[in-house]
C-alpha positions in Angstrom: -11.1 -2.1 21.9 -11.3 0.7 19.2 -10.7 -0.1 15.6 -9.8 2.4 12.4 -9.4 1.2 9.2 -6.0 3.0 7.4 -8.1 3.1 4.4 -11.4 5.3 6.0 -8.3 7.6 7.8 -6.5 8.3 4.8 -9.2 8.9 2.7 -11.2 11.2 5.7 -7.7 13.4 5.5 -7.2 13.3 1.6 -9.1 12.9 -1.1 -7.2 10.1 -2.4 -8.4 7.9 -5.8 -9.5 4.5 -5.0 -6.0 4.2 -7.1 -3.8 6.0 -5.4 -4.9 4.1 -2.3 -4.7 1.1 -3.4 -1.2 1.8 -4.9 0.0 3.7 -1.4 -1.5 1.3 0.9 0.5 -1.8 -1.2 3.4 -0.2 0.8 2.7 -0.6 4.0 2.6 -4.0 5.4 -0.3 -4.9 7.6 0.8 -7.6 11.0 -0.7 -8.3 14.2 2.1 -7.2 16.9 1.4 -9.3 20.4 1.1 -7.3 24.0 4.5 -5.9 25.1 6.7 -6.8 22.2 9.3 -3.6 21.9 9.7 -1.8 18.5 11.9 0.4 18.8 14.6 0.6 20.9 17.0 3.4 22.6 19.6 3.9 21.2 18.1 2.5 17.7 17.1 4.3 14.3 14.1 4.2 13.8 13.5 3.0 10.0 9.6 2.4 10.3 6.1 4.2 11.1 3.6 2.4 12.5 -0.1 3.1 11.7 -2.3 1.2 14.5 -5.4 -0.5 13.1 -6.3 -1.6 17.1 -4.4 -1.1 19.8 -2.3 0.6 22.4 1.2 1.8 22.3 3.4 4.0 24.4 7.3 6.0 23.9 9.5 6.1 27.0 12.6 6.6 27.9 14.5 6.0 31.1 16.0 8.6 33.8 19.0 9.2 35.9 17.4 6.6 38.4 16.5 4.2 35.1 13.1 4.5 35.8 10.6 4.7 32.7 8.7 7.7 32.0 6.0 7.9 29.4 6.0 10.3 26.8 3.3 9.1 25.0 0.3 6.7 24.4 -0.6 6.2 20.3 -4.1 4.8 20.3 -6.2 3.2 17.3 -6.1 5.5 14.1 -2.6 7.2 14.8 0.4 6.9 13.6 3.0 6.2 16.3 6.9 6.9 15.8 9.9 7.5 17.6 9.2 10.8 15.2 12.7 13.0 15.5 14.4 9.4 14.9 12.4 8.6 11.8 12.2 11.6 10.3 16.0 12.4 10.5 17.1 8.7 10.6 18.8 9.1 14.2 19.0 7.5 17.1 16.2 7.5 19.2 16.1 9.0 22.4 12.7 6.8 23.4 11.5 2.6 23.2 8.1 1.9 21.5 6.5 -0.5 22.7 3.0 -2.0 22.4 0.7 -2.8 25.4 -1.6 -4.4 24.2 -1.9 -7.2 21.1 -2.3 -4.6 18.1 -3.2 -4.7 14.4 -0.5 -2.5 12.7 1.1 -1.1 9.3 4.6 -0.5 8.9 6.1 1.6 6.5 9.7 2.2 5.8 11.2 5.8 5.2 12.4 5.0 1.9 8.8 3.3 0.7 7.2 7.2 2.9 9.9 8.8 1.1 8.7 7.1 -2.5 5.4 7.8 -1.8 6.1 11.4 -1.1 7.9 11.7 -4.6 4.9 9.9 -6.0 1.7 11.4 -5.0 1.9 15.7 -4.3 -1.7 14.2 -2.3 1.0 12.8 0.2 2.6 15.3 0.9 0.0 16.9 1.8 -0.7 13.8 4.7 2.4 14.0 5.8 1.8 18.0 7.1 -1.5 17.0 8.3 0.0 14.2 10.4 3.0 15.9 11.3 0.9 19.5 12.1 -1.4 17.4 14.5 1.6 15.4 15.9 3.2 18.8 16.8 -0.2 20.1 18.3 -0.5 17.7 20.7 3.2 17.4 22.1 2.9 21.0 22.4 -0.2 20.9 24.4 1.8 18.8 26.5 4.1 20.5 27.0 2.4 23.3 28.6 -0.5 21.3 30.5 2.5 19.6 32.3 4.1 23.2 32.7 0.8 25.0 33.1 -1.4 23.0 34.7 -2.8 21.8 38.0 -2.0 18.1 38.1 -6.1 17.1 38.4 -6.7 19.9 35.2 -3.3 18.0 33.5 -5.3 14.6 34.3 -8.9 15.9 32.6 -6.9 16.6 29.6 -5.3 13.4 29.7 -8.9 11.5 30.1 -10.0 14.1 26.6 -7.2 13.3 24.8 -7.4 9.1 26.3 -10.6 9.1 27.0 -10.2 5.2 27.7 -6.8 4.8 28.8 -7.5 3.9 32.5 -8.6 1.2 31.4 -5.2 -0.3 29.2 -2.4 0.5 30.8 -0.8 1.0 34.2 -1.0 3.3 36.9 2.7 3.5 37.1 2.5 4.6 32.9 0.0 7.4 33.5 1.2 8.8 36.5 4.4 9.2 34.6 2.9 10.4 31.2 1.7 13.1 33.7 4.4 14.2 35.1 3.2 12.8 38.6 4.1 10.4 41.4 1.6 7.4 41.7 0.1 8.3 45.5 -1.0 11.9 43.6 -2.9 10.5 40.2 -4.4 7.4 43.6 -5.7 11.0 44.8 -7.1 12.9 42.2 -8.6 9.4 40.5 -10.3 9.3 44.2 -11.8 12.6 44.4 -13.1 12.9 41.0 -15.2 9.1 41.6 -16.7 10.5 44.0 -18.2 13.5 42.1 
C-alpha cells in the first residue's frame, strides 16, 4: 500500500513555513476509513474534501439501467471529492466510496474557505490542485473520445500503475468505457508480451 504524508504533499507544492503548516493541519481531521464505506451519496451536497494518505477511493454514478459507472479513482497523495458538489455546494452527481482500508484527512468547505482567507499560499495550493485535477479529467475525456480501447487501458496503467491489483475488473472496465470482455482480451494480449 502506498503512503503520502499530507505535510510532505503540501510542502512539495507550496513553501509553507512550519508555523503555517501546523495551523493548516489543525483544520484537517485524520481518520481511518474501512473498505467499502460510502463518503458521499448521489444527490447529497458534498460538504467535505478528503486527502488520501493511504488507501484507494473512487467516484461513480448509476447509469439509466442502474449499472455503476466509475468516473475516477483516487489514490494515495490525492484529494478526493465530488468536486462540483463540494466547491459549488450543489447536489452531487456521484457517489464517493473507499475501495480499501484508508487513512484520510478531511476538511469542511467552511474550514477550507477560512484557510484561503487566512493564507494567500493556500490560494496557490488550491489553484495548483484544481489545475492538476482539471488536466487529468480533460486527459481522460480525450482518451475516451480519441483513443482505442488498448490505448485507454495503457493510459490508465500509466495513471494508476497498481490499479489492476486493487479493484475489480468491472470497476476498471466501466472507468475505461468498455466491456469486461474487451478489457479481458486487452489484458490477455498485454500479458503475452
